[in-house]
C-alpha positions in Angstrom: 107.3 -174.8 -187.1 105.4 -172.9 -184.3 104.5 -169.3 -185.0 106.6 -166.8 -183.1 104.6 -164.9 -180.3 104.0 -161.2 -180.9 105.9 -158.6 -179.0 102.6 -157.3 -177.8 101.6 -160.7 -176.3 105.0 -161.0 -174.6 104.6 -157.5 -173.2 101.1 -158.3 -171.8 102.6 -161.4 -170.1 105.4 -159.3 -168.6 102.9 -156.7 -167.4 100.8 -159.4 -165.8 103.7 -161.1 -164.1 104.7 -157.7 -162.7 101.5 -157.7 -160.7 101.8 -161.2 -159.2 104.6 -163.0 -157.5 104.2 -166.2 -159.6 101.6 -167.8 -161.8 100.8 -171.0 -163.6 100.9 -170.8 -167.4 97.1 -171.4 -167.6 96.5 -168.5 -165.3 98.7 -166.3 -167.5 96.8 -167.4 -170.6 93.4 -166.5 -168.9 94.7 -163.1 -167.7 95.9 -162.0 -171.1 93.1 -163.6 -173.1 94.9 -166.2 -175.2 95.0 -170.0 -175.3 97.4 -171.9 -173.0 99.4 -173.0 -176.1 99.9 -169.4 -177.2 100.9 -168.4 -173.6 103.3 -171.4 -173.4 105.0 -170.4 -176.6 105.4 -166.7 -175.5 106.6 -167.7 -172.0 109.2 -170.1 -173.5 110.4 -167.2 -175.7 110.6 -164.9 -172.7 112.6 -167.5 -170.8 115.0 -167.8 -173.7 115.3 -164.0 -173.5 116.1 -164.3 -169.8 113.1 -162.2 -168.8 111.2 -164.9 -166.9 112.1 -168.0 -165.0 110.4 -171.2 -164.2 109.8 -172.2 -160.6 109.3 -175.8 -159.5 107.5 -175.7 -156.1 105.8 -179.0 -156.1 104.3 -177.9 -159.4 105.6 -175.5 -162.0 105.1 -171.7 -162.0 106.6 -168.8 -164.0 107.7 -165.5 -162.6 109.6 -162.4 -163.7 113.3 -163.2 -163.5 114.6 -162.5 -159.9 111.2 -161.4 -158.6 110.0 -164.5 -156.7 111.4 -164.7 -153.2 110.4 -167.9 -151.3 109.5 -167.2 -147.7 
């Protein structure tokens, strides 16, 4: 079974997403200094906690819940 992401990692991701309108998972991983796999796990947990949402705009992105406004 996959290891649960730390609260610290999840908070770093939330902080990063607070600074951008949307991001790809690999960009989140690079910004917080973890592997994409670790970022994917943490982002999935945050989605289950209803703190982030996935956006499908030709490709997939992640954003803080309710933050992204399409122009």
